[in-house]
Backbone of each chain as nested JSON, in Angstrom:
{
  "chains": [
    {"id": "A", "residues": [
      {"number": 1, "name": "MET", "atoms": {"N": [0.95, -1.106, 0.153], "CA": [0.004, -0.205, -0.07], "C": [0.73, 1.333, 0.176]}},
      {"number": 2, "name": "TYR", "atoms": {"N": [0.329, 2.267, -0.626], "CA": [1.08, 3.631, -0.933], "C": [0.463, 4.69, -0.185]}},
      {"number": 3, "name": "LEU", "atoms": {"N": [1.06, 5.615, 0.37], "CA": [0.494, 6.858, 0.938], "C": [1.284, 7.818, -0.052]}},
      {"number": 4, "name": "LYS", "atoms": {"N": [0.158, 8.874, -0.615], "CA": [0.986, 9.775, -1.673], "C": [0.509, 11.003, -1.291]}},
      {"number": 5, "name": "ALA", "atoms": {"N": [1.295, 12.196, -1.221], "CA": [1.07, 13.553, -0.971], "C": [0.773, 14.225, -2.463]}},
      {"number": 6, "name": "VAL", "atoms": {"N": [-0.378, 14.95, -2.437], "CA": [-0.823, 15.66, -3.653], "C": [-0.995, 17.094, -3.509]}},
      {"number": 7, "name": "GLN", "atoms": {"N": [-0.799, 17.73, -4.291], "CA": [-1.055, 19.26, -4.132], "C": [-2.264, 19.371, -5.229]}},
      {"number": 8, "name": "LEU", "atoms": {"N": [-3.364, 19.88, -4.723], "CA": [-4.572, 20.042, -5.344], "C": [-4.655, 21.456, -6.015]}},
      {"number": 9, "name": "ARG", "atoms": {"N": [-4.37, 21.555, -7.389], "CA": [-4.331, 22.698, -7.96], "C": [-5.517, 23.057, -8.803]}},
      {"number": 10, "name": "ASN", "atoms": {"N": [-6.217, 22.047, -9.176], "CA": [-7.292, 22.173, -10.199], "C": [-8.388, 20.936, -9.933]}},
      {"number": 11, "name": "ILE", "atoms": {"N": [-9.765, 21.545, -10.208], "CA": [-10.69, 20.573, -10.011], "C": [-10.637, 19.256, -11.156]}},
      {"number": 12, "name": "ASP", "atoms": {"N": [-9.901, 19.63, -12.25], "CA": [-9.647, 18.446, -13.09], "C": [-8.863, 17.448, -12.709]}},
      {"number": 13, "name": "GLN", "atoms": {"N": [-8.291, 17.581, -11.388], "CA": [-7.337, 16.348, -10.789], "C": [-8.526, 15.311, -10.111]}},
      {"number": 14, "name": "VAL", "atoms": {"N": [-9.742, 15.7, -10.041], "CA": [-10.707, 14.859, -9.187], "C": [-10.682, 13.273, -9.779]}},
      {"number": 15, "name": "PRO", "atoms": {"N": [-10.767, 13.085, -10.93], "CA": [-10.726, 11.844, -11.39], "C": [-9.425, 11.007, -11.183]}},
      {"number": 16, "name": "SER", "atoms": {"N": [-8.426, 11.585, -11.406], "CA": [-7.018, 10.879, -10.787], "C": [-6.983, 10.434, -9.43]}},
      {"number": 17, "name": "ILE", "atoms": {"N": [-7.493, 11.48, -8.609], "CA": [-7.507, 11.288, -7.259], "C": [-8.4, 10.033, -7.045]}},
      {"number": 18, "name": "LYS", "atoms": {"N": [-9.58, 10.152, -7.468], "CA": [-10.608, 8.941, -7.357], "C": [-9.936, 7.51, -7.499]}},
      {"number": 19, "name": "ASP", "atoms": {"N": [-9.181, 7.816, -8.845], "CA": [-8.625, 6.425, -9.242], "C": [-7.439, 5.919, -8.445]}},
      {"number": 20, "name": "GLU", "atoms": {"N": [-6.746, 6.747, -7.854], "CA": [-5.696, 6.553, -6.918], "C": [-6.298, 5.937, -5.437]}},
      {"number": 21, "name": "VAL", "atoms": {"N": [-7.31, 6.435, -4.907], "CA": [-7.995, 5.919, -3.944], "C": [-8.457, 4.494, -4.194]}},
      {"number": 22, "name": "SER", "atoms": {"N": [-8.944, 4.334, -5.344], "CA": [-9.518, 3.363, -5.813], "C": [-8.593, 2.062, -5.77]}},
      {"number": 23, "name": "ARG", "atoms": {"N": [-7.296, 2.522, -6.204], "CA": [-6.126, 1.74, -6.373], "C": [-5.629, 1.401, -4.924]}},
      {"number": 24, "name": "ASN", "atoms": {"N": [-6.083, 1.552, -3.937], "CA": [-5.822, 1.369, -2.662], "C": [-4.675, 2.327, -2.073]}},
      {"number": 25, "name": "MET", "atoms": {"N": [-4.588, 3.433, -2.542], "CA": [-3.568, 4.512, -2.111], "C": [-4.364, 5.369, -1.235]}},
      {"number": 26, "name": "ILE", "atoms": {"N": [-3.416, 5.756, -0.02], "CA": [-3.969, 6.846, 0.808], "C": [-3.382, 8.018, 0.359]}},
      {"number": 27, "name": "VAL", "atoms": {"N": [-4.374, 9.014, -0.004], "CA": [-3.81, 10.343, -0.589], "C": [-4.11, 11.357, 0.43]}},
      {"number": 28, "name": "ILE", "atoms": {"N": [-2.943, 12.164, 0.578], "CA": [-2.989, 13.318, 1.474], "C": [-2.873, 14.608, 0.381]}},
      {"number": 29, "name": "LEU", "atoms": {"N": [-4.129, 15.243, 0.454], "CA": [-4.267, 16.281, -0.411], "C": [-4.031, 17.598, 0.106]}},
      {"number": 30, "name": "ARG", "atoms": {"N": [-3.168, 18.434, -0.452], "CA": [-2.854, 19.868, 0.169], "C": [-3.747, 20.753, -0.851]}},
      {"number": 31, "name": "ILE", "atoms": {"N": [-4.844, 21.357, 0.134], "CA": [-5.926, 22.124, -0.71], "C": [-5.62, 23.461, -0.845]}},
      {"number": 32, "name": "THR", "atoms": {"N": [-4.535, 23.928, -0.264], "CA": [-4.339, 25.403, -0.329], "C": [-4.275, 26.107, -1.707]}},
      {"number": 33, "name": "PRO", "atoms": {"N": [-3.276, 25.311, -2.764], "CA": [-3.323, 25.845, -4.042], "C": [-4.652, 26.25, -4.64]}},
      {"number": 34, "name": "LEU", "atoms": {"N": [-5.568, 25.283, -4.667], "CA": [-6.866, 25.487, -5.159], "C": [-7.779, 26.489, -4.469]}},
      {"number": 35, "name": "ALA", "atoms": {"N": [-7.479, 26.45, -3.057], "CA": [-8.303, 27.414, -2.262], "C": [-7.973, 28.731, -2.522]}},
      {"number": 36, "name": "GLN", "atoms": {"N": [-6.658, 29.005, -2.928], "CA": [-6.226, 30.498, -3.134], "C": [-6.744, 30.97, -4.551]}},
      {"number": 37, "name": "LYS", "atoms": {"N": [-7.131, 29.937, -5.481], "CA": [-7.518, 30.253, -6.901], "C": [-8.966, 30.332, -7.138]}},
      {"number": 38, "name": "ASN", "atoms": {"N": [-9.643, 29.365, -6.531], "CA": [-11.135, 29.219, -6.738], "C": [-11.831, 28.469, -5.599]}},
      {"number": 39, "name": "ILE", "atoms": {"N": [-12.299, 29.192, -4.726], "CA": [-13.018, 28.413, -3.568], "C": [-14.3, 27.803, -3.934]}},
      {"number": 40, "name": "GLN", "atoms": {"N": [-14.787, 28.017, -4.993], "CA": [-16.013, 27.428, -5.45], "C": [-15.648, 25.996, -6.091]}},
      {"number": 41, "name": "ASP", "atoms": {"N": [-14.547, 26.031, -6.694], "CA": [-14.124, 24.717, -7.447], "C": [-13.635, 23.734, -6.157]}},
      {"number": 42, "name": "LEU", "atoms": {"N": [-13.173, 24.505, -5.07], "CA": [-12.516, 23.617, -3.855], "C": [-13.706, 23.055, -3.236]}},
      {"number": 43, "name": "LYS", "atoms": {"N": [-14.705, 23.824, -3.151], "CA": [-15.872, 23.292, -2.441], "C": [-16.624, 22.107, -3.187]}},
      {"number": 44, "name": "GLN", "atoms": {"N": [-16.752, 22.256, -4.459], "CA": [-17.199, 21.199, -5.282], "C": [-16.234, 19.888, -5.17]}},
      {"number": 45, "name": "THR", "atoms": {"N": [-14.967, 20.236, -5.465], "CA": [-13.986, 19.133, -5.227], "C": [-14.105, 18.275, -3.97]}},
      {"number": 46, "name": "VAL", "atoms": {"N": [-14.134, 18.948, -2.871], "CA": [-14.46, 18.38, -1.626], "C": [-15.638, 17.563, -1.454]}},
      {"number": 47, "name": "GLU", "atoms": {"N": [-16.604, 18.122, -1.808], "CA": [-17.815, 17.359, -1.871], "C": [-17.959, 16.033, -2.742]}},
      {"number": 48, "name": "GLU", "atoms": {"N": [-17.389, 16.138, -3.82], "CA": [-17.124, 15.145, -4.835], "C": [-16.327, 13.924, -4.034]}},
      {"number": 49, "name": "LEU", "atoms": {"N": [-15.164, 14.405, -3.607], "CA": [-14.445, 13.282, -2.926], "C": [-14.943, 12.649, -1.624]}},
      {"number": 50, "name": "TYR", "atoms": {"N": [-15.592, 13.598, -1.034], "CA": [-16.487, 13.104, 0.193], "C": [-17.425, 12.111, -0.261]}},
      {"number": 51, "name": "GLY", "atoms": {"N": [-18.071, 12.322, -1.146], "CA": [-19.255, 11.513, -1.778], "C": [-18.631, 9.852, -2.349]}},
      {"number": 52, "name": "PHE", "atoms": {"N": [-17.653, 10.17, -2.911], "CA": [-17.115, 8.993, -3.518], "C": [-16.23, 8.318, -2.563]}},
      {"number": 53, "name": "VAL", "atoms": {"N": [-15.685, 8.858, -1.473], "CA": [-14.881, 8.007, -0.496], "C": [-15.939, 7.438, 0.196]}},
      {"number": 54, "name": "SER", "atoms": {"N": [-17.101, 8.062, 0.691], "CA": [-18.042, 7.305, 1.53], "C": [-18.674, 6.24, 0.526]}},
      {"number": 55, "name": "SER", "atoms": {"N": [-18.844, 6.3, -0.711], "CA": [-19.54, 5.236, -1.332], "C": [-18.558, 4.074, -1.412]}},
      {"number": 56, "name": "ILE", "atoms": {"N": [-17.258, 4.119, -1.365], "CA": [-16.374, 3.014, -1.326], "C": [-16.047, 2.352, -0.158]}},
      {"number": 57, "name": "GLY", "atoms": {"N": [-16.663, 3.015, 0.94], "CA": [-16.229, 2.69, 2.317], "C": [-14.958, 2.892, 2.631]}},
      {"number": 58, "name": "GLY", "atoms": {"N": [-14.327, 4.077, 2.212], "CA": [-13.099, 4.793, 2.745], "C": [-13.31, 5.752, 3.837]}},
      {"number": 59, "name": "ASP", "atoms": {"N": [-12.446, 6.628, 4.031], "CA": [-12.629, 7.536, 5.11], "C": [-11.988, 9.104, 4.577]}},
      {"number": 60, "name": "ILE", "atoms": {"N": [-12.346, 10.104, 4.987], "CA": [-11.867, 11.481, 4.662], "C": [-11.892, 12.253, 5.951]}},
      {"number": 61, "name": "ALA", "atoms": {"N": [-10.906, 12.987, 6.191], "CA": [-10.724, 13.895, 7.296], "C": [-10.006, 14.971, 7.163]}},
      {"number": 62, "name": "ARG", "atoms": {"N": [-10.183, 16.303, 7.696], "CA": [-9.126, 17.255, 7.452], "C": [-7.667, 17.035, 8.617]}},
      {"number": 63, "name": "LEU", "atoms": {"N": [-6.819, 17.467, 8.002], "CA": [-5.435, 17.592, 8.591], "C": [-4.965, 18.989, 8.617]}},
      {"number": 64, "name": "GLY", "atoms": {"N": [-5.169, 19.662, 9.697], "CA": [-4.709, 20.938, 9.905], "C": [-5.564, 21.676, 8.831]}},
      {"number": 65, "name": "ASP", "atoms": {"N": [-4.89, 23.071, 8.642], "CA": [-5.713, 23.813, 7.639], "C": [-5.694, 23.759, 6.242]}},
      {"number": 66, "name": "GLU", "atoms": {"N": [-4.71, 22.978, 6.063], "CA": [-4.127, 23.04, 4.623], "C": [-4.393, 21.649, 3.779]}},
      {"number": 67, "name": "ARG", "atoms": {"N": [-4.824, 20.439, 4.581], "CA": [-4.717, 19.218, 4.004], "C": [-6.02, 18.573, 4.37]}},
      {"number": 68, "name": "VAL", "atoms": {"N": [-6.477, 17.449, 3.428], "CA": [-7.548, 16.889, 3.673], "C": [-6.958, 15.181, 3.304]}},
      {"number": 69, "name": "ILE", "atoms": {"N": [-7.296, 14.25, 4.289], "CA": [-6.714, 12.9, 4.126], "C": [-7.808, 11.971, 3.408]}},
      {"number": 70, "name": "LEU", "atoms": {"N": [-7.527, 11.384, 2.487], "CA": [-8.61, 10.323, 1.804], "C": [-7.981, 8.842, 1.928]}},
      {"number": 71, "name": "THR", "atoms": {"N": [-8.815, 7.791, 2.527], "CA": [-8.248, 6.575, 2.588], "C": [-9.159, 5.737, 1.829]}},
      {"number": 72, "name": "PRO", "atoms": {"N": [-8.559, 4.567, 1.529], "CA": [-9.342, 3.375, 0.606], "C": [-10.019, 2.592, 1.839]}},
      {"number": 73, "name": "PRO", "atoms": {"N": [-10.716, 1.74, 1.348], "CA": [-11.407, 0.714, 2.524], "C": [-10.424, 0.067, 3.142]}},
      {"number": 74, "name": "GLY", "atoms": {"N": [-10.7, -0.198, 4.536], "CA": [-9.714, -0.825, 5.328], "C": [-8.775, 0.06, 6.066]}},
      {"number": 75, "name": "VAL", "atoms": {"N": [-8.634, 1.388, 5.735], "CA": [-7.696, 2.413, 6.433], "C": [-8.843, 3.438, 7.039]}},
      {"number": 76, "name": "LYS", "atoms": {"N": [-8.975, 3.55, 8.485], "CA": [-9.768, 4.659, 9.085], "C": [-8.943, 5.705, 9.679]}},
      {"number": 77, "name": "VAL", "atoms": {"N": [-9.357, 6.838, 9.712], "CA": [-8.818, 8.037, 10.355], "C": [-9.047, 7.92, 11.802]}},
      {"number": 78, "name": "TRP", "atoms": {"N": [-8.166, 7.743, 12.812], "CA": [-8.447, 7.654, 14.139], "C": [-9.164, 9.067, 14.57]}},
      {"number": 79, "name": "ARG", "atoms": {"N": [-10.2, 8.879, 15.354], "CA": [-10.723, 9.941, 15.824], "C": [-10.94, 9.851, 17.432]}},
      {"number": 80, "name": "GLY", "atoms": {"N": [-10.252, 8.958, 18.162], "CA": [-10.375, 8.92, 19.418], "C": [-9.679, 9.756, 20.212]}},
      {"number": 81, "name": "ILE", "atoms": {"N": [-9.654, 9.857, 21.578], "CA": [-8.906, 10.617, 22.551], "C": [-7.553, 10.417, 22.239]}},
      {"number": 82, "name": "ASN", "atoms": {"N": [-6.548, 11.428, 22.329], "CA": [-5.289, 11.259, 21.926], "C": [-5.062, 11.32, 20.356]}}
    ]},
    {"id": "B", "residues": [
      {"number": 1, "name": "MET", "atoms": {"N": [-6.846, -1.064, 9.701], "CA": [-5.392, -0.22, 9.798], "C": [-5.941, 1.2, 10.123]}},
      {"number": 2, "name": "TYR", "atoms": {"N": [-5.32, 1.943, 11.076], "CA": [-5.681, 3.191, 11.312], "C": [-4.687, 4.227, 10.98]}},
      {"number": 3, "name": "LEU", "atoms": {"N": [-5.009, 5.465, 10.728], "CA": [-4.295, 6.584, 10.643], "C": [-4.563, 7.634, 11.602]}},
      {"number": 4, "name": "LYS", "atoms": {"N": [-3.351, 8.08, 12.394], "CA": [-3.747, 8.844, 13.453], "C": [-2.66, 9.959, 13.235]}},
      {"number": 5, "name": "ALA", "atoms": {"N": [-3.389, 11.296, 13.767], "CA": [-2.69, 12.452, 13.579], "C": [-2.359, 12.789, 15.062]}},
      {"number": 6, "name": "VAL", "atoms": {"N": [-0.917, 12.913, 15.249], "CA": [-0.595, 13.079, 16.782], "C": [0.311, 14.483, 16.91]}},
      {"number": 7, "name": "GLN", "atoms": {"N": [0.075, 15.224, 17.79], "CA": [0.808, 16.488, 18.109], "C": [2.057, 16.102, 19.004]}},
      {"number": 8, "name": "LEU", "atoms": {"N": [3.132, 16.351, 18.515], "CA": [4.491, 15.99, 19.079], "C": [4.759, 17.323, 20.148]}},
      {"number": 9, "name": "ARG", "atoms": {"N": [4.615, 17.045, 21.493], "CA": [5.036, 18.11, 22.241], "C": [6.293, 17.794, 23.366]}},
      {"number": 10, "name": "ASN", "atoms": {"N": [6.433, 16.692, 23.416], "CA": [7.582, 16.207, 24.187], "C": [8.16, 14.848, 23.987]}},
      {"number": 11, "name": "ILE", "atoms": {"N": [9.557, 14.844, 24.026], "CA": [10.309, 13.803, 23.766], "C": [9.749, 12.279, 24.352]}},
      {"number": 12, "name": "ASP", "atoms": {"N": [9.04, 12.511, 25.52], "CA": [8.605, 11.486, 26.469], "C": [7.476, 10.645, 25.611]}},
      {"number": 13, "name": "GLN", "atoms": {"N": [7.138, 11.2, 24.236], "CA": [6.06, 10.676, 23.483], "C": [6.662, 9.417, 22.713]}},
      {"number": 14, "name": "VAL", "atoms": {"N": [8.009, 9.355, 22.593], "CA": [8.621, 8.592, 21.587], "C": [8.209, 7.095, 21.715]}},
      {"number": 15, "name": "PRO", "atoms": {"N": [8.254, 6.526, 22.992], "CA": [7.687, 5.113, 23.346], "C": [6.286, 4.867, 22.773]}},
      {"number": 16, "name": "SER", "atoms": {"N": [5.358, 5.806, 23.013], "CA": [4.04, 5.432, 22.632], "C": [4.029, 5.723, 21.107]}},
      {"number": 17, "name": "ILE", "atoms": {"N": [4.617, 6.449, 20.373], "CA": [4.66, 6.641, 19.169], "C": [5.071, 5.372, 18.38]}},
      {"number": 18, "name": "LYS", "atoms": {"N": [6.164, 4.698, 18.937], "CA": [6.821, 3.528, 18.471], "C": [5.791, 2.573, 18.574]}},
      {"number": 19, "name": "ASP", "atoms": {"N": [5.136, 2.353, 19.605], "CA": [4.129, 1.292, 19.982], "C": [2.943, 1.463, 18.982]}},
      {"number": 20, "name": "GLU", "atoms": {"N": [2.572, 2.571, 18.752], "CA": [1.626, 2.668, 17.746], "C": [1.892, 2.352, 16.314]}},
      {"number": 21, "name": "VAL", "atoms": {"N": [3.174, 2.572, 16.074], "CA": [3.473, 2.231, 14.488], "C": [3.58, 0.578, 14.496]}},
      {"number": 22, "name": "SER", "atoms": {"N": [4.214, 0.117, 15.734], "CA": [4.345, -1.35, 15.917], "C": [2.826, -1.935, 15.762]}},
      {"number": 23, "name": "ARG", "atoms": {"N": [1.79, -1.386, 16.194], "CA": [0.551, -1.874, 16.09], "C": [-0.177, -1.449, 14.838]}},
      {"number": 24, "name": "ASN", "atoms": {"N": [0.804, -1.339, 13.888], "CA": [0.384, -1.232, 12.506], "C": [-0.58, 0.131, 12.255]}},
      {"number": 25, "name": "MET", "atoms": {"N": [-0.261, 1.113, 12.839], "CA": [-0.93, 2.358, 12.691], "C": [0.098, 3.419, 11.931]}},
      {"number": 26, "name": "ILE", "atoms": {"N": [-0.647, 4.093, 11.066], "CA": [0.102, 5.133, 10.316], "C": [-0.077, 6.26, 11.287]}},
      {"number": 27, "name": "VAL", "atoms": {"N": [1.108, 7.013, 11.65], "CA": [1.173, 8.347, 12.443], "C": [1.734, 9.342, 11.402]}},
      {"number": 28, "name": "ILE", "atoms": {"N": [0.812, 10.513, 11.648], "CA": [1.237, 11.683, 11.215], "C": [1.515, 12.684, 12.405]}},
      {"number": 29, "name": "LEU", "atoms": {"N": [2.663, 13.164, 12.375], "CA": [3.307, 13.786, 13.654], "C": [3.359, 15.106, 13.396]}},
      {"number": 30, "name": "ARG", "atoms": {"N": [2.73, 16.048, 13.982], "CA": [2.884, 17.478, 13.83], "C": [4.038, 17.828, 14.848]}},
      {"number": 31, "name": "ILE", "atoms": {"N": [5.302, 18.145, 14.312], "CA": [6.384, 18.413, 15.11], "C": [6.502, 19.83, 15.343]}},
      {"number": 32, "name": "THR", "atoms": {"N": [5.7, 20.731, 15.249], "CA": [6.04, 22.193, 15.494], "C": [5.905, 22.417, 16.79]}},
      {"number": 33, "name": "PRO", "atoms": {"N": [5.061, 22.019, 17.611], "CA": [5.051, 22.349, 19.291], "C": [6.323, 21.863, 19.729]}},
      {"number": 34, "name": "LEU", "atoms": {"N": [6.917, 20.798, 19.542], "CA": [8.252, 20.412, 20.288], "C": [9.306, 21.447, 19.451]}},
      {"number": 35, "name": "ALA", "atoms": {"N": [9.178, 21.548, 18.142], "CA": [10.165, 22.589, 17.592], "C": [10.323, 23.84, 18.135]}},
      {"number": 36, "name": "GLN", "atoms": {"N": [9.136, 24.188, 18.623], "CA": [8.942, 25.649, 19.265], "C": [9.655, 25.742, 20.573]}},
      {"number": 37, "name": "LYS", "atoms": {"N": [9.772, 24.635, 21.126], "CA": [10.04, 24.125, 22.534], "C": [11.658, 23.932, 22.776]}},
      {"number": 38, "name": "ASN", "atoms": {"N": [12.101, 22.824, 21.976], "CA": [13.382, 22.425, 22.2], "C": [13.841, 21.655, 21.056]}},
      {"number": 39, "name": "ILE", "atoms": {"N": [14.604, 22.411, 20.398], "CA": [15.079, 21.854, 19.001], "C": [16.03, 20.587, 18.951]}},
      {"number": 40, "name": "GLN", "atoms": {"N": [16.803, 20.709, 20.099], "CA": [17.646, 19.506, 20.351], "C": [16.77, 18.217, 20.608]}},
      {"number": 41, "name": "ASP", "atoms": {"N": [15.873, 18.237, 21.428], "CA": [14.882, 17.185, 21.808], "C": [14.118, 16.768, 20.325]}},
      {"number": 42, "name": "LEU", "atoms": {"N": [13.651, 17.814, 19.532], "CA": [13.186, 17.337, 18.449], "C": [13.871, 16.492, 17.381]}},
      {"number": 43, "name": "LYS", "atoms": {"N": [15.352, 17.037, 17.618], "CA": [16.295, 16.328, 16.577], "C": [16.448, 14.68, 17.075]}},
      {"number": 44, "name": "GLN", "atoms": {"N": [16.573, 14.609, 18.343], "CA": [16.664, 13.376, 18.864], "C": [15.626, 12.569, 18.659]}},
      {"number": 45, "name": "THR", "atoms": {"N": [14.448, 13.098, 18.763], "CA": [13.089, 12.288, 18.405], "C": [13.063, 11.723, 17.279]}},
      {"number": 46, "name": "VAL", "atoms": {"N": [13.486, 12.659, 16.23], "CA": [13.311, 12.299, 14.78], "C": [14.254, 11.335, 14.424]}},
      {"number": 47, "name": "GLU", "atoms": {"N": [15.562, 11.521, 15.119], "CA": [16.601, 10.349, 14.788], "C": [16.013, 9.01, 15.177]}},
      {"number": 48, "name": "GLU", "atoms": {"N": [15.636, 9.112, 16.573], "CA": [15.076, 7.75, 16.993], "C": [13.999, 7.126, 16.157]}},
      {"number": 49, "name": "LEU", "atoms": {"N": [12.932, 8.028, 15.962], "CA": [11.88, 7.428, 15.074], "C": [12.392, 6.896, 13.703]}},
      {"number": 50, "name": "TYR", "atoms": {"N": [13.378, 7.689, 13.076], "CA": [13.851, 7.297, 12.067], "C": [14.536, 5.928, 11.887]}},
      {"number": 51, "name": "GLY", "atoms": {"N": [15.442, 5.687, 13.036], "CA": [16.029, 4.501, 13.337], "C": [15.176, 3.341, 13.535]}},
      {"number": 52, "name": "PHE", "atoms": {"N": [13.945, 3.582, 14.381], "CA": [12.964, 2.654, 14.697], "C": [12.181, 2.163, 13.572]}},
      {"number": 53, "name": "VAL", "atoms": {"N": [11.763, 3.069, 12.81], "CA": [10.957, 2.705, 11.545], "C": [11.632, 2.065, 10.454]}},
      {"number": 54, "name": "SER", "atoms": {"N": [12.99, 2.414, 10.262], "CA": [13.855, 1.786, 9.378], "C": [13.975, 0.156, 9.797]}},
      {"number": 55, "name": "SER", "atoms": {"N": [14.139, 0.198, 11.247], "CA": [14.563, -1.203, 11.661], "C": [13.417, -2.253, 11.392]}},
      {"number": 56, "name": "ILE", "atoms": {"N": [12.147, -1.505, 11.448], "CA": [10.86, -2.63, 11.45], "C": [10.527, -2.785, 9.912]}},
      {"number": 57, "name": "GLY", "atoms": {"N": [11.053, -2.051, 9.042], "CA": [10.73, -2.047, 7.651], "C": [9.608, -1.331, 7.315]}},
      {"number": 58, "name": "GLY", "atoms": {"N": [9.36, -0.09, 7.957], "CA": [8.152, 0.796, 7.781], "C": [8.756, 1.962, 6.822]}},
      {"number": 59, "name": "ASP", "atoms": {"N": [8.436, 3.249, 6.924], "CA": [8.797, 4.143, 6.073], "C": [8.698, 5.553, 7.125]}},
      {"number": 60, "name": "ILE", "atoms": {"N": [9.295, 6.468, 6.554], "CA": [9.17, 7.897, 7.36], "C": [9.69, 8.921, 6.297]}},
      {"number": 61, "name": "ALA", "atoms": {"N": [8.929, 10.135, 6.256], "CA": [9.185, 11.027, 5.238], "C": [8.537, 12.386, 5.798]}},
      {"number": 62, "name": "ARG", "atoms": {"N": [8.9, 13.577, 5.291], "CA": [8.437, 14.83, 5.852], "C": [7.207, 15.165, 4.988]}},
      {"number": 63, "name": "LEU", "atoms": {"N": [6.203, 15.813, 5.667], "CA": [4.893, 16.284, 4.835], "C": [4.892, 17.778, 5.138]}},
      {"number": 64, "name": "GLY", "atoms": {"N": [5.43, 18.681, 4.346], "CA": [5.616, 20.102, 4.545], "C": [6.396, 20.414, 5.57]}},
      {"number": 65, "name": "ASP", "atoms": {"N": [6.303, 21.761, 6.197], "CA": [7.322, 22.097, 7.217], "C": [6.977, 21.523, 8.513]}},
      {"number": 66, "name": "GLU", "atoms": {"N": [5.717, 21.167, 8.83], "CA": [5.309, 20.892, 10.223], "C": [5.0, 19.428, 10.475]}},
      {"number": 67, "name": "ARG", "atoms": {"N": [5.161, 18.722, 9.527], "CA": [4.732, 17.269, 9.721], "C": [5.737, 16.237, 9.314]}},
      {"number": 68, "name": "VAL", "atoms": {"N": [5.613, 14.888, 9.885], "CA": [6.48, 13.883, 9.618], "C": [5.467, 12.677, 9.455]}},
      {"number": 69, "name": "ILE", "atoms": {"N": [5.54, 11.799, 8.365], "CA": [4.751, 10.656, 8.335], "C": [5.47, 9.474, 8.659]}},
      {"number": 70, "name": "LEU", "atoms": {"N": [5.172, 8.641, 9.615], "CA": [5.658, 7.224, 9.85], "C": [4.554, 6.196, 9.411]}},
      {"number": 71, "name": "THR", "atoms": {"N": [5.258, 5.264, 8.94], "CA": [4.371, 4.099, 8.418], "C": [4.996, 2.885, 8.801]}},
      {"number": 72, "name": "PRO", "atoms": {"N": [3.821, 1.826, 9.069], "CA": [4.358, 0.591, 9.485], "C": [4.807, -0.321, 8.24]}},
      {"number": 73, "name": "PRO", "atoms": {"N": [5.434, -1.481, 8.475], "CA": [5.776, -2.451, 7.337], "C": [4.442, -2.413, 6.382]}},
      {"number": 74, "name": "GLY", "atoms": {"N": [4.737, -2.434, 4.961], "CA": [3.535, -2.486, 4.211], "C": [3.124, -1.553, 3.635]}},
      {"number": 75, "name": "VAL", "atoms": {"N": [3.338, -0.222, 4.326], "CA": [2.685, 0.968, 3.751], "C": [4.066, 1.891, 3.365]}},
      {"number": 76, "name": "LYS", "atoms": {"N": [4.156, 2.222, 2.203], "CA": [5.317, 3.047, 1.68], "C": [4.977, 4.493, 1.147]}},
      {"number": 77, "name": "VAL", "atoms": {"N": [5.814, 5.566, 1.514], "CA": [5.497, 6.772, 1.065], "C": [5.811, 7.002, -0.39]}},
      {"number": 78, "name": "TRP", "atoms": {"N": [5.001, 7.357, -1.198], "CA": [5.101, 7.339, -2.496], "C": [6.191, 8.61, -2.941]}},
      {"number": 79, "name": "ARG", "atoms": {"N": [7.207, 8.252, -3.521], "CA": [8.095, 9.199, -4.066], "C": [8.41, 9.449, -5.471]}},
      {"number": 80, "name": "GLY", "atoms": {"N": [7.48, 9.037, -6.282], "CA": [7.746, 9.139, -7.663], "C": [7.179, 10.373, -8.202]}},
      {"number": 81, "name": "ILE", "atoms": {"N": [7.317, 10.544, -9.586], "CA": [6.872, 11.87, -10.141], "C": [5.263, 11.963, -9.821]}},
      {"number": 82, "name": "ASN", "atoms": {"N": [4.723, 13.195, -9.714], "CA": [3.284, 13.501, -9.326], "C": [3.063, 12.915, -7.931]}}
    ]}
  ]
}
């Protein structure tokens, strides 16, 4: 299994991000580049990825102000104490 | 498998971080709190974790300025193009 850090610059990256999560990759998406360019596109991107990851049984979570974590099925983001 | 975000505040956290990676968790360590407090402790912590993760066949990589990713065996940090 791979963990990949990706810079999100454009809404056109959505299909390739979905493809990577489908191929069992954990994707850590730095959303700042798109956030600074087009907040509407960012919102749509995050909504699409949220729906996609939920539909395949993966997980999605914020990591600080700049990043979103996407996981394939079988990897969950820890939300416990500590 | 879980992915856990951890704030590194103290060198005393090293044993519990090692334990979590040993128990097959991916740990994303935000190093800034310790970096602002004691840079020598941070250096020693990262060296210890580097050695530990290498010894068990996991992986370690920086994520931006503030974070370090630690993975258990079987999860590698993608270092290819894109």
